[in-house]
N, C-alpha and C positions, 0 to 999 in steps of 0.2 A: 500397253507396256509402260512401266514407270520410267522416269528420267534416270533414276539410280540404276535400274537394271540395264538401260541403254548404255550408261557410262561403263558398267562392268563388262558388257559384251564388247564394246568398242575397245577397251583396254586389252581384252583377251585377243581380239582379232589382230590388233597391232603387234602382239607378240607371236602370232601364228597359231593360236589355240582356239578351240571351240568349246563352249559350255554345253555339256550334255544335260545339265540340270542346274537351275538357279532357283533357290528356295529362300524365302525370308519368313521369319517368325518374329512376332513382337518380343522385344527384350523384356525380361522379367527377372525377379529375384530367384536365384537357384535354391537348391536344398541347403540345409544347414552345413556350414563349412565348405560351401561350393561357391564358385563365381556365378555371374549372371547366366541365364539361359536365353536362347534365342539368337537373333541376328541373321547374318547371311551364311548360306551353305552352298558351295558351288563345286560341282563335279566337272572336271576338265578332261577333254579328249586331246591329248598331245598329238600333234601331227608328226613329231619326231619322238616316239615313245622312249621313256626312260626305263631302264632295266628295273624290274621289281614293282612297277606301277600297274595296278589292275584298273580297267575302265570302270566308271560308275562310282568311284570313291570321292567323297567330299575332301578335296585337297586344299581348297581355299575357303577359309572361314573367317568371320569377323563380326564384331558387334555393330560396326558402322561401315559405310562405303569407303571412307578413307583407309581403314584397316585392310579392307579387301583389296583396294587398289595398290596398297603398299606390298601386299603379298603377291599380287599379279606381277608387279615390277620385278620381283625376285625369281620368277619362273625362268628357266627350268631348274635352277639350283634348289628352289623350294621343294620340288617334287623329289629330288634326290635326297634331300635332308629328311623329309617325312618318311621315306621308305627305305632309308639306309642303303641306297644304291650308289654305285660308283659314278662319279661325274664324267 
């Protein structure tokens, strides 16, 4: 397991979440008029589910670990924002 993946899993555990999937793809140029492709894709299993969030969805994404950790710090409000659920 990579050190970056361990950092992500530790940050999730500290917030009370478990990653059901952590996937990384090399960052590359996207299609014309699109941003870059790749990075981190993380599906989170909330221990206290947020209304409207289905399991197995990538709710934390980022091109680098710092972006991912910033999103994790925003949980659970991030889940509510992504899915339009009431907080």
